[in-house]
N, C-alpha and C positions, 0 to 999 in steps of 0.2 A: 615690374618683376612679378611673376606668378608665385603665389604662396605654395608651400610644400603640402598643405592640407587641403587644397582645392583641387578637384579633378579637372582635367583638361576640358575645353569647351565642347568637343565632340562627345565626350562621355556624358556631360550634362544633358545634351540634346537627346542622346540615345536613351537615357534613363527616363526622360519625359515621354518619349514616344511609345514605350512599352505599355502593354495593357496591365492594369493592376491585378495582382493575384488575389483570388477570392479567399478570404480568411476562413470560410467555412470548410474548405477542403483540408486545410491543415488542422483546424481545430477539431474536426470530427475524428481524425486519426489520433490526434493528441488525446482527445477525450476517451476514445476507446482503449488506447494503450494505458492511460491513467487508471481507468476503471478496472481493467484486467489486473494491472499491477497491484492496485489497492486491494482488490478482492482476494488475490492470492496471498498477500501478506496477512490480511485479517483472518483468513481461513487457516493459514499456517500458525498464527498466534493462538487461535482457538484450539487447534489440535495439540499444540505443545502444552497449553494450560490444562486441557482435559487429561493428558497423559500424566503430567506432573501432579495434578491434584487428586488423582484416583486413590482411594483408600488402599493401604498396603496390607492391612489385616482385616479380612472379611469374616464376620461372624455369621451366625445363623439368623440373627435379627439386627435391627439398627441399634438396639440397646447394647449389643456385644462389641460394637465398633468403638475403639478408643476415642476420647473427646478430641484429641489433636487431629486425627484422621477425619473425623466428622466435620470439624471446622474447616480444614483444608479442602474437603470435598464441596462444602457449601460455598466457599469463596471461589473455587474453580468453576462451579456451575454458574455462579453469578457473573464471573468474568466472561465465560463463554456466551452467556445470553447477551451481555453487553456488546461483545464483538459481533455477534450475529445481528443485533439491532443496528450497530454502526455500519454494517455491510450494506444496508439498504438506504442509508442517508448519504447522498452524494454531495461532494463539494460543489460550490457554485462559482468559484473563481477559476479561470483557465490556468492561472499560475499554480494552483493547487494540484491540478492534474500533472503538470510538469514535475512538481515536487514528488508526487507519488511515483512517477516513472523513475526518477533518480533514486528514490528509496528502494523501489523494487529491484533495480539493477544491482544495488549494493547489498541489500539485506536478504533477498530471496535465496541466494546461494548459501549465505551464512545460516539462515533459518533452516534450510533443508538439511545442512550438515548437523545442526543442533538437534533437529527432530530425529534424525537417524541415530545419533548418539544417545539421546534420551530414551528412545523406544527400546 
């Protein structure tokens, strides 16, 4: 009796006769989509951080800016620099590109809405 989990004999023969699909064709598309998704998310984070960390009370000099605004601005600048550095460090694992695609699909619309509300 044939098992339910085994394909019929002709399906096994047909699967052996097919030419293997080149993994480079799929991985290049996957890599490009992952890089685009990752880049858009990091740029979006950088824009949100720059907007949120901007000083609210600008004086004529840096001495007139309140201490809290100055600290927030310095933290925002350091975060933006960190995101821009991370933008050029690409992942080395193909699964990481797939993860960035999934994150991009879910978080890009939410991030755009948040950026519009914050701005």
